[in-house]
C-alpha positions as CSV (number, residue, x, y, z in Angstrom):
1,M,60.8,154.9,-45.8
2,A,62.4,157.4,-43.4
3,S,61.3,157.5,-39.8
4,S,59.4,160.6,-38.9
5,N,61.0,160.5,-35.4
6,F,64.6,160.9,-36.6
7,K,66.7,163.0,-34.2
8,Q,70.0,164.7,-35.0
9,L,72.8,163.0,-33.1
10,R,76.2,164.2,-32.1
11,V,78.6,161.3,-32.5
12,A,82.1,161.1,-30.9
13,V,84.4,158.6,-32.6
14,V,87.4,158.0,-30.3
15,G,90.2,156.7,-32.5
16,G,91.1,157.8,-36.0
17,G,92.3,154.5,-37.4
18,L,90.7,152.5,-40.2
19,G,87.7,151.4,-38.0
20,G,87.1,154.9,-36.6
21,L,87.3,156.5,-40.0
22,A,85.0,153.9,-41.5
23,A,82.4,154.6,-38.7
24,A,82.7,158.3,-39.4
25,V,82.2,157.7,-43.2
26,S,79.2,155.5,-42.5
27,F,77.4,158.5,-40.9
28,V,78.7,161.2,-43.3
29,D,77.2,159.2,-46.2
30,L,73.8,159.5,-44.7
31,V,71.4,162.2,-46.0
32,T,70.9,163.4,-42.4
33,S,72.4,166.1,-40.2
34,T,74.3,163.7,-38.0
35,L,77.4,165.5,-36.5
36,V,80.5,163.5,-36.1
37,D,83.7,164.4,-34.3
38,I,86.8,162.2,-34.5
39,Y,89.3,162.3,-31.7
40,E,92.7,160.8,-32.4
41,R,95.5,160.3,-29.8
42,R,98.3,161.4,-32.1
43,D,98.9,163.1,-35.4
44,F,97.9,161.2,-38.5
45,N,101.4,161.5,-40.1
46,V,102.6,158.6,-38.0
47,E,100.3,156.1,-39.7
48,V,102.4,153.2,-41.0
49,G,101.8,149.7,-42.0
50,A,101.6,147.1,-44.6
51,S,98.9,145.6,-46.8
52,I,95.2,145.5,-45.8
53,S,92.9,142.8,-47.2
54,C,89.5,144.1,-48.2
55,A,87.4,141.2,-49.6
56,A,83.9,141.7,-51.1
57,N,82.2,141.9,-47.7
58,G,84.3,145.0,-47.0
59,T,84.5,146.5,-50.5
60,Q,80.7,146.5,-50.8
61,W,80.5,149.1,-48.0
62,L,83.2,151.3,-49.5
63,R,81.1,151.4,-52.6
64,E,77.8,152.0,-50.8
65,W,79.5,154.9,-49.0
66,N,80.7,156.4,-52.3
67,V,84.4,156.1,-51.2
68,D,86.8,156.8,-54.1
69,I,88.3,153.3,-54.2
70,P,90.8,154.0,-57.1
71,D,92.2,156.8,-54.9
72,M,93.3,154.0,-52.5
73,K,95.5,152.6,-55.3
74,P,94.1,149.0,-54.9
75,V,95.5,145.8,-56.3
76,I,92.6,143.6,-57.3
77,L,93.5,140.0,-56.2
78,M,93.1,137.1,-58.6
79,K,94.5,134.2,-56.6
80,L,95.6,132.8,-53.2
81,V,98.8,130.7,-53.5
82,M,100.1,128.3,-50.9
83,R,103.8,127.5,-51.2
84,D,106.3,125.1,-49.6
85,W,108.4,126.9,-47.0
86,E,111.7,125.5,-48.2
87,T,111.4,125.3,-52.0
88,G,108.6,127.8,-52.9
89,K,106.9,125.0,-54.8
90,I,103.1,125.7,-55.2
91,L,101.2,123.3,-53.0
92,N,97.7,124.7,-53.6
93,Q,96.0,127.6,-55.4
94,Y,92.6,129.2,-55.1
95,N,91.7,131.2,-58.2
96,L,89.5,134.3,-57.9
97,D,88.8,134.6,-61.6
98,G,85.0,134.7,-61.2
99,Y,85.0,136.4,-57.9
100,E,83.5,139.8,-58.9
101,E,80.9,138.1,-61.1
102,Q,79.8,135.9,-58.3
103,W,79.9,138.4,-55.4
104,G,79.3,141.7,-57.1
105,N,82.6,143.2,-55.7
106,V,86.3,142.6,-56.2
107,Y,88.8,141.5,-53.6
108,N,91.0,144.6,-53.0
109,M,94.4,144.8,-51.5
110,F,95.3,148.2,-50.1
111,H,98.2,149.7,-48.3
112,R,97.2,150.9,-44.9
113,Q,98.4,154.5,-45.5
114,D,96.5,154.8,-48.8
115,M,93.3,153.4,-47.3
116,H,93.6,155.7,-44.3
117,A,94.2,158.8,-46.3
118,T,91.2,158.2,-48.6
119,L,88.8,157.4,-45.7
120,L,90.0,160.6,-43.8
121,K,89.5,162.6,-47.0
122,T,86.0,161.1,-47.4
123,A,85.0,161.7,-43.8
124,T,86.0,165.4,-43.8
125,S,84.9,166.3,-47.4
126,S,82.3,168.9,-47.9
127,E,81.2,167.2,-51.2
128,G,79.3,164.3,-49.5
129,E,75.6,164.1,-48.7
130,G,76.1,164.5,-45.0
131,T,77.8,167.0,-42.7
132,P,81.7,166.8,-42.9
133,C,83.4,165.3,-39.8
134,T,85.6,167.4,-37.6
135,V,89.0,166.0,-36.5
136,C,90.8,166.7,-33.2
137,V,94.3,165.2,-32.9
138,D,96.4,164.9,-29.7
139,H,93.3,163.7,-27.7
140,I,94.1,160.7,-25.6
141,C,91.0,159.2,-23.9
142,Q,91.2,159.1,-20.1
143,A,87.6,158.4,-19.0
144,V,84.1,157.9,-20.3
145,D,80.7,158.4,-18.6
146,Y,78.5,156.2,-20.6
147,E,75.3,157.3,-18.9
148,K,75.9,161.0,-19.3
149,G,77.6,160.6,-22.7
150,T,80.9,162.4,-21.9
151,V,84.5,161.7,-22.8
152,T,87.4,163.2,-20.8
153,F,90.8,163.4,-22.4
154,T,94.3,163.6,-20.8
155,N,94.6,167.2,-22.0
156,G,91.8,168.2,-19.6
157,R,89.1,168.6,-22.2
158,T,85.7,167.0,-21.7
159,I,83.2,166.6,-24.5
160,S,79.6,165.5,-24.7
161,A,77.9,163.3,-27.3
162,D,74.7,161.4,-27.9
163,L,76.7,158.4,-29.1
164,I,80.3,157.4,-28.2
165,I,82.1,155.0,-30.5
166,G,85.3,153.4,-29.1
167,A,87.5,152.8,-32.1
168,D,90.6,153.1,-29.9
169,G,92.2,149.8,-31.0
170,I,93.7,146.8,-29.3
171,R,94.7,148.8,-26.2
172,S,91.3,150.4,-25.9
173,V,90.5,152.7,-22.9
174,I,86.8,152.8,-23.7
175,R,86.6,149.0,-23.5
176,G,87.6,149.1,-19.9
177,Q,85.4,152.1,-19.2
178,I,82.3,150.1,-20.2
179,G,83.3,147.2,-17.9
180,V,85.0,144.8,-20.3
181,T,88.1,143.1,-18.9
182,P,89.9,141.1,-21.6
183,E,90.6,137.5,-21.0
184,M,93.8,137.2,-23.0
185,A,97.1,135.4,-23.3
186,S,100.2,135.7,-25.4
187,A,99.7,134.0,-28.7
188,P,102.3,131.2,-29.5
189,Q,103.0,133.1,-32.7
190,T,104.3,136.7,-33.3
191,C,104.8,138.7,-36.4
192,Y,107.0,141.2,-38.2
193,R,105.7,143.4,-41.0
194,C,107.9,144.8,-43.7
195,N,107.7,146.1,-47.2
196,V,109.7,145.9,-50.4
197,K,109.7,148.6,-53.0
198,R,108.9,147.7,-56.6
199,E,112.0,149.7,-57.7
200,D,114.2,147.5,-55.5
201,I,112.6,144.3,-57.0
202,D,113.6,145.5,-60.4
203,K,117.0,147.0,-59.3
204,F,118.2,143.8,-57.5
205,G,116.6,141.3,-59.9
206,L,114.3,139.8,-57.2
207,Q,111.5,137.4,-57.8
208,Q,108.9,138.9,-60.2
209,Y,106.0,136.8,-59.0
210,A,106.0,139.1,-56.0
211,L,104.2,141.5,-58.3
212,E,101.4,139.2,-59.3
213,P,97.8,140.1,-58.2
214,A,97.9,137.4,-55.5
215,I,98.5,136.6,-51.9
216,H,101.4,134.2,-51.5
217,Y,101.8,132.0,-48.4
218,W,104.7,130.0,-47.2
219,G,104.5,127.7,-44.2
220,G,101.6,127.8,-41.8
221,M,101.7,124.0,-41.1
222,E,104.1,121.6,-39.5
223,G,107.2,120.9,-41.5
224,K,108.3,117.3,-42.0
225,N,111.6,118.3,-40.5
226,G,110.0,119.4,-37.3
227,R,109.5,123.1,-38.3
228,S,106.8,124.7,-36.2
229,K,103.5,125.6,-37.9
230,F,103.9,129.1,-36.5
231,Y,106.5,129.9,-39.2
232,K,104.5,131.6,-41.9
233,I,104.9,134.2,-44.6
234,V,102.1,136.3,-46.2
235,M,103.1,138.3,-49.2
236,S,101.1,140.6,-51.5
237,P,101.5,143.7,-53.6
238,C,99.6,146.9,-52.7
239,S,99.7,150.6,-53.4
240,G,99.2,150.2,-57.1
241,Y,102.0,147.5,-57.2
242,D,104.6,150.0,-55.9
243,I,104.9,148.1,-52.7
244,V,105.1,144.4,-51.9
245,S,104.0,143.8,-48.3
246,F,105.1,141.0,-46.0
247,Y,103.8,139.6,-42.8
248,C,106.5,137.4,-41.3
249,F,105.4,135.0,-38.6
250,M,107.4,132.9,-36.2
251,P,107.1,131.3,-32.7
252,T,106.7,133.9,-30.0
253,E,109.8,132.8,-28.1
254,L,112.0,134.2,-30.9
255,T,110.8,137.8,-30.5
256,K,112.3,140.5,-28.3
257,H,109.1,142.5,-28.3
258,F,106.4,142.2,-25.7
259,E,103.8,145.0,-26.0
260,E,100.6,144.0,-27.7
261,G,99.9,145.5,-31.1
262,F,102.0,147.5,-33.5
263,V,105.3,149.1,-32.6
264,F,106.5,152.1,-34.6
265,S,110.3,151.7,-34.3
266,E,112.1,149.9,-37.1
267,V,114.1,146.7,-36.4
268,P,117.0,145.1,-38.2
269,V,116.3,142.4,-40.8
270,S,118.1,140.0,-38.5
271,D,115.2,140.1,-36.1
272,I,113.1,138.5,-38.9
273,T,115.6,136.1,-40.4
274,Q,116.1,133.9,-37.4
275,G,115.2,130.4,-36.4
276,R,114.0,128.3,-39.3
277,Y,114.1,131.3,-41.6
278,D,117.5,130.0,-42.6
279,Q,115.6,127.2,-44.4
280,L,113.1,129.6,-46.2
281,D,112.7,129.5,-50.0
282,P,115.8,131.6,-51.1
283,D,113.7,133.7,-53.5
284,C,111.4,134.8,-50.6
285,L,114.3,135.3,-48.3
286,D,116.1,137.6,-50.8
287,L,113.0,139.7,-50.9
288,I,112.9,140.1,-47.1
289,K,116.5,140.9,-47.0
290,H,115.8,144.0,-49.2
291,S,112.9,145.1,-47.1
292,I,112.1,148.4,-45.4
293,D,109.6,149.5,-42.7
294,R,110.4,146.4,-40.6
295,R,108.3,146.6,-37.5
296,P,107.2,144.1,-34.9
297,W,103.6,143.2,-34.3
298,R,103.1,141.3,-31.0
299,L,100.0,139.0,-31.0
300,Y,97.8,138.0,-28.2
301,K,94.7,135.7,-28.2
302,H,91.6,137.3,-26.8
303,E,88.5,135.4,-25.8
304,P,85.2,136.9,-27.0
305,Y,84.0,139.7,-24.8
306,A,80.7,139.5,-22.9
307,H,79.4,142.8,-24.2
308,W,80.3,145.6,-26.6
309,F,78.3,148.5,-25.2
310,K,77.0,150.1,-22.1
311,G,74.7,153.1,-22.0
312,K,75.6,155.5,-24.8
313,A,79.1,154.0,-25.5
314,C,80.2,151.1,-27.7
315,I,83.3,149.6,-29.1
316,L,84.2,148.4,-32.6
317,G,87.0,146.8,-34.6
318,D,90.1,145.7,-32.6
319,A,88.6,147.3,-29.4
320,A,85.6,144.9,-29.7
321,H,86.9,141.7,-31.3
322,P,90.7,141.5,-31.6
323,M,91.5,138.5,-33.7
324,M,94.5,136.7,-35.1
325,P,95.2,137.9,-38.7
326,H,95.0,134.6,-40.5
327,Q,91.5,135.0,-42.1
328,S,92.6,138.5,-43.4
329,Q,89.2,139.8,-42.1
330,G,90.3,142.3,-39.4
331,A,89.6,145.4,-41.5
332,C,86.5,144.0,-43.1
333,Q,85.0,143.2,-39.7
334,A,85.7,146.7,-38.5
335,I,84.1,148.0,-41.7
336,E,81.0,145.8,-41.1
337,D,80.8,147.2,-37.5
338,A,80.8,150.7,-39.0
339,A,78.2,149.8,-41.5
340,A,75.9,148.4,-38.9
341,L,76.1,151.5,-36.8
342,G,75.4,153.8,-39.8
343,I,72.3,151.8,-40.8
344,I,70.9,151.4,-37.3
345,F,71.2,155.1,-36.5
346,S,69.9,156.2,-39.9
347,D,66.5,157.8,-40.5
348,K,65.2,154.3,-41.5
349,Y,64.8,153.4,-37.9
350,N,63.9,155.1,-34.6
351,F,67.1,154.4,-32.6
352,T,68.3,158.0,-32.6
353,N,65.7,158.5,-29.8
354,D,67.0,155.6,-27.8
355,V,70.7,155.2,-28.3
356,P,71.2,152.3,-25.8
357,A,68.5,150.3,-27.6
358,G,70.3,151.0,-30.9
359,L,73.6,149.8,-29.4
360,A,71.8,146.7,-28.2
361,M,70.7,146.1,-31.8
362,Y,74.3,146.7,-33.0
363,Q,75.6,144.1,-30.6
364,T,72.8,141.6,-31.7
365,I,73.8,142.2,-35.4
366,R,77.5,142.2,-35.2
367,K,78.7,140.2,-32.2
368,P,77.9,136.6,-33.4
369,R,79.4,137.1,-36.9
370,A,82.5,138.8,-35.6
371,T,83.0,136.2,-32.9
372,R,82.7,133.5,-35.6
373,V,85.5,135.1,-37.6
374,Q,87.5,135.6,-34.5
375,E,87.3,131.9,-33.6
376,T,88.1,130.7,-37.1
377,S,91.0,133.1,-37.3
378,W,92.5,131.3,-34.4
379,R,91.9,128.0,-36.1
380,A,93.7,129.3,-39.2
381,T,96.6,130.2,-36.9
382,L,97.0,126.5,-36.2
383,N,96.4,125.3,-39.7
384,I,96.6,127.4,-42.9
385,N,94.0,125.1,-44.6
386,E,91.4,126.7,-42.3
387,R,91.9,130.0,-44.2
388,I,89.0,131.3,-46.3
389,G,89.6,130.2,-49.9
390,F,91.8,127.2,-48.9
391,T,88.8,125.8,-47.1
392,S,87.1,125.3,-50.5
393,L,90.0,123.1,-51.7
394,S,91.4,119.7,-50.8
395,A,94.3,120.1,-48.4
396,P,97.7,119.0,-49.7
397,D,97.8,116.7,-46.7
398,A,94.5,115.1,-45.9
399,A,95.3,115.0,-42.2
400,L,95.3,118.8,-42.2
401,A,91.9,119.2,-43.8
402,A,89.7,122.0,-42.4
403,K,87.0,121.1,-39.9
404,E,83.4,120.5,-40.9
405,D,82.2,124.0,-39.7
406,K,85.0,125.8,-41.6
407,L,84.6,129.4,-42.6
408,T,83.9,129.8,-46.3
409,I,83.9,132.6,-48.9
410,N,80.2,132.0,-49.4
411,E,79.4,132.5,-45.7
412,M,81.3,135.8,-45.7
413,N,80.1,137.3,-49.0
414,S,76.5,136.1,-49.2
415,Y,75.6,137.9,-46.0
416,K,73.0,140.7,-46.3
417,M,73.3,143.1,-43.4
418,H,70.4,145.4,-44.4
419,D,68.0,142.4,-44.4
420,H,69.5,141.1,-41.1
421,I,68.8,144.4,-39.4
422,T,65.4,144.8,-40.9
423,G,64.5,141.3,-39.6
424,E,65.8,141.9,-36.1
425,V,64.0,145.3,-35.8
426,A,60.8,143.6,-36.9
427,K,61.1,141.1,-34.0
428,L,61.0,144.1,-31.5
429,S,57.4,144.9,-32.5
430,A,56.2,141.3,-33.1
């Protein structure tokens, strides 16, 4: 039943990445007159990247928001494969054959550019149930007044909003403006992302299993020859099998790059194929040597933040819970943040009349679950057997078995956010 006290909101989404666009879509999908403005620091044509995992807990919201998923050119994953670093021999495999039947949604793999383009199209479309979003590029956030609800940009413009959503990423300005000072340290592992074109796999006779609907992993645990556990490869097809995406990890001391987050300048393949990469499975190494879009991704470990909102402003996604990438849940957790905000500020509840109370509810709903994923992503950094899926199997080496409180597919996919919010709201009037 809709609340009779619903009030039209003007929402400012600062940051037009995947999390910011998901937040915008979560409001556009509502049969309300919510007005959403997206402010992005640069033009969207610089959006780059590799594959994005979108498991059932993320896919369910894309479907609920009526996003055109086929337009994102998904690859539907059917297995997770663990391989030996040196030989490529399969050490373990988690099959996803019954995944959709069990969880009601498939496990999608998208290319970042495809996902971004479709979410942007959805947010700004006039065909949805809500009011289309407006988009303002070249708007770099400088300051936020979370009590008054204003955002000032470096171009001199100041805007007002009832709700400010900080989706401005790992280097978030809004995070600092609401009084969050990250407790962080350089991670012992860094990453390079790169892609291989399908046409090059065919042209050069490269390994065809790269085109299987699977995520393949090499390394991620100590080698018997002393190889660091921080050497790891994650490979999967995306963009309708036109691209095979790689995340290539190594000990941080091998990198020349120091700024946290993604870097947009391309690097030579020699930046990746160093250290123990000379011992990597030759089939995998050949693929990497034919890669394009090679870009560094410097990783830092953040401790959970004390709070995610103040007044009328909140943070989501990497701005709120930056995590190591080894549970493949970063995008899904940002999507869940967006979903929570859309539900809480819908006409089902009264929070449009008390935005700070709504943001307190958002923090109650999202912070414990996202923090849990953040913590287990760190554990999976240290041991690949802690990765969702592999936690349901016996580890190849019993000494590396996941801990008792391991994160599981069941925990992630059986969660019912609508019920959770309804229950927490009921407590307020109990």
